[in-house]
Structure formats: structure tokens, C-alpha cells
C-alpha positions in Angstrom: 77.5 97.7 65.1 77.9 94.6 66.9 76.9 94.1 70.6 80.6 93.8 71.8 81.3 97.0 69.9 78.3 98.7 71.7 79.6 97.6 75.1 83.0 98.5 74.3 81.9 102.0 73.3 80.0 102.5 76.5 83.4 101.8 78.5 85.5 104.4 76.5 84.7 107.4 78.9 85.8 105.6 82.1 88.8 104.2 80.2 89.8 107.7 79.1 89.3 109.1 82.7 91.5 106.4 84.2 94.4 106.7 81.5 94.2 110.4 82.0 94.8 110.2 85.7 97.4 107.5 85.3 99.5 109.3 82.6 98.7 113.0 83.4 98.9 113.7 79.8 95.9 113.7 77.5 97.7 112.8 74.5 99.5 109.9 76.1 96.2 109.0 77.8 94.4 108.8 74.4 97.0 106.7 72.8 96.8 104.4 75.8 93.1 104.0 75.5 93.4 103.6 71.5 95.8 100.7 72.1 93.7 99.1 74.9 90.8 99.2 72.4 92.8 97.8 69.5 93.9 95.0 71.8 90.4 94.3 73.0 89.0 94.1 69.4 91.8 91.8 68.5 91.4 89.5 71.6 87.6 89.6 71.4 87.4 85.9 71.2 89.1 85.8 74.9 86.3 87.5 76.4 83.4 85.6 77.7 79.9 87.2 77.3 78.4 87.7 80.6 81.4 88.3 82.5 82.7 91.9 83.6 83.8 93.7 80.4 84.9 96.7 82.4 87.2 94.6 84.5 88.6 92.9 81.4 89.3 96.3 79.6 90.8 97.8 82.8 93.1 94.8 82.9 94.4 95.3 79.3 94.7 99.0 79.9 96.9 98.6 83.0 99.1 95.9 81.2 99.4 98.4 78.5 100.5 101.2 80.8 102.9 98.9 82.8 104.5 98.0 79.3 104.8 101.7 78.3 106.4 102.6 81.6 108.8 99.8 81.4 109.6 100.8 77.7 110.0 104.4 78.8 112.4 103.5 81.5 114.6 101.3 79.1 114.7 104.1 76.5 114.7 107.2 78.6 112.0 109.8 78.8 112.2 113.1 77.0 110.0 115.9 78.3 109.6 119.3 76.6 110.5 122.5 78.6 107.0 123.9 77.7 105.3 121.0 79.5 107.1 121.6 82.5 106.8 125.4 82.8 104.8 126.5 85.8 101.5 128.4 85.2 102.3 132.0 85.7 98.8 133.6 86.2 96.2 132.4 88.8 92.8 133.5 89.0 92.0 135.7 92.0 89.5 133.0 93.4 91.5 130.0 92.7 91.7 128.2 96.0 89.8 125.2 95.1 91.8 125.1 91.9 95.1 125.3 93.8 93.8 122.5 96.1 93.0 120.3 93.3 96.4 120.8 91.8 98.2 120.1 95.0 96.0 116.9 95.4 96.8 115.9 91.7 100.4 116.3 92.4 100.2 114.2 95.6 98.6 111.5 93.8 101.2 111.6 91.1 104.0 111.4 93.6 102.6 108.3 95.2 104.2 104.7 94.3 102.6 103.4 91.2 101.1 100.4 93.1 99.2 103.0 95.6 98.3 105.5 92.8 96.5 102.6 90.9 94.5 101.4 93.6 93.5 105.1 94.7 92.4 105.7 91.2 90.4 102.7 90.7 88.6 102.9 93.9 88.4 106.5 94.6 87.9 107.8 90.9 86.2 105.2 89.5 84.4 103.7 92.4 85.4 100.1 91.9 85.0 97.4 94.5 88.1 95.9 96.2 87.4 92.6 94.4 87.4 94.1 90.9 90.5 96.1 91.5 92.0 92.9 92.7 91.2 91.2 89.3 92.3 94.1 87.2 95.9 94.3 89.0 96.0 90.5 89.6 96.9 90.9 93.4 95.0 89.5 96.2 92.0 91.7 97.8 94.2 92.1 101.0 96.9 93.8 98.9 94.4 96.1 97.3 93.3 97.1 101.0 96.8 97.5 102.2 97.8 99.6 99.1 94.7 101.7 99.6 95.4 102.5 103.1 99.0 103.2 102.7 98.1 105.4 99.7 95.4 107.2 101.6 97.9 107.9 104.7 100.7 109.0 102.3 98.0 111.5 100.6 97.1 112.9 104.0 100.7 113.4 104.9 101.7 115.0 101.4 98.5 117.3 101.8 99.5 118.2 105.4 96.2 116.9 106.9 95.9 115.5 110.3 92.9 114.0 112.1 91.7 117.4 113.3 92.2 119.3 109.9 90.6 116.6 107.8 87.3 118.0 106.4 83.9 116.6 106.7 84.0 115.9 102.9 87.0 113.7 103.1 85.5 111.8 106.0 82.2 111.4 104.1 84.3 110.0 101.0 85.9 107.5 103.4 82.7 106.3 104.9 81.0 106.2 101.6 83.9 104.0 100.5 83.7 101.9 103.5 80.0 101.5 103.0 80.5 100.6 99.2 83.1 97.7 100.3 81.3 96.6 103.5 80.3 92.9 103.5 76.7 91.9 102.5 75.8 91.0 106.2 76.5 94.5 107.5 73.4 95.7 109.3 71.5 98.8 108.7 72.4 100.0 112.2 76.0 99.7 111.5 75.6 101.5 108.3 73.8 104.5 110.0 76.8 104.5 112.5 79.2 104.9 109.9 77.2 107.5 108.2 76.7 109.4 111.4 80.6 109.5 111.9 81.0 110.8 108.6 78.7 113.8 109.2 80.3 114.5 112.7 
């Protein structure tokens, strides 16, 4: 196995997770990842060793997904009735599961541009600069889409400032710390952390 193949293999779980979140369908996600990997191997000569392989692969995956969405719009999409049937039974202690289902539905209802940024930053933990490269947009656009996406998610999940949980504030604070400029002081970091714990 070549070094490139080993590096490629290490990124497959992240690619699958992002593809599943984008498509909300395991089979389509696996097809998307397979298509991405095939293209990456075919275009291996274009990748420069020492550069960010993950960003390069996510860019390929993103472009493949956009092409599939455009193709499905042109051709029309058929959905099996079984896929759309609601789940009829729910476990007695299923509150967290229902919340997760509602969050997944809320994320799916976001415009694609906002959904992509939410998934890359929130799910994959990528820096704004990496997301900007993958989506081929300025960093300011990434921040704007993320902000609008979070606001829309809060509205869809019927959250206001008072009902937002500590966990959600902690996630926002952690994201802010991860993307803070290098010159951010330790005191300011502690202040952000203490606000999240409040």
C-alpha cells in the first residue's frame, strides 16, 4: 500500500460521516464517498504532498455532491414510500432520541449553503479557513452562513436565549475558542469559558 493510499484510508471515516449528514441516506452517502475516493485516486497527481489532504478530499466530495444534486433536480427524484413512512413505535425513554431526530430534521431543512457550513464546522470541527477552501468561498461568507444557520436552527428548534441549554452555549464557546485568532489572550479565553459555564 502506498503512502497516498494509507493517508486516503485514514480519511474515510470523516468522509463517510460528512456524506451521511449531507445525504441523510447511508447508501447514497457510501456511493458519494466511493465516487470521491475514485476521483481522488484518479487525480492523485494533482495533490501536493505536504498540503492538507482532508481539505482536498472534502472539496472533491463537496463538488461530487453538488453535481449529484444538480443531476437529481434535472432528472427528478423518486422516493420510495417505505423510506418516507414514519416510525410507528417509540421507546418509552426516547426524549433524547426525539430531540436528535428533531435536530436532524432542522438541519436538513436549512438551505444547502448553511447546512454544509454547520456540518463542516460543528460535526467535523474544521476551522473557518479550511471550510472556506473546501467550499471555495471567502472566510467572511463561512462566518455569515454559520451565524445565519445557527440562528435558523434555534428558531426551528424553538429555542430562545433563556431556553438554550448550557451544553449548547458550551458548544458555541468551544467553537469560538477553536476559531479565535492566535493572539487571543488566556484571560479572554477564560472569560469565554466562564460565560459558557454560566
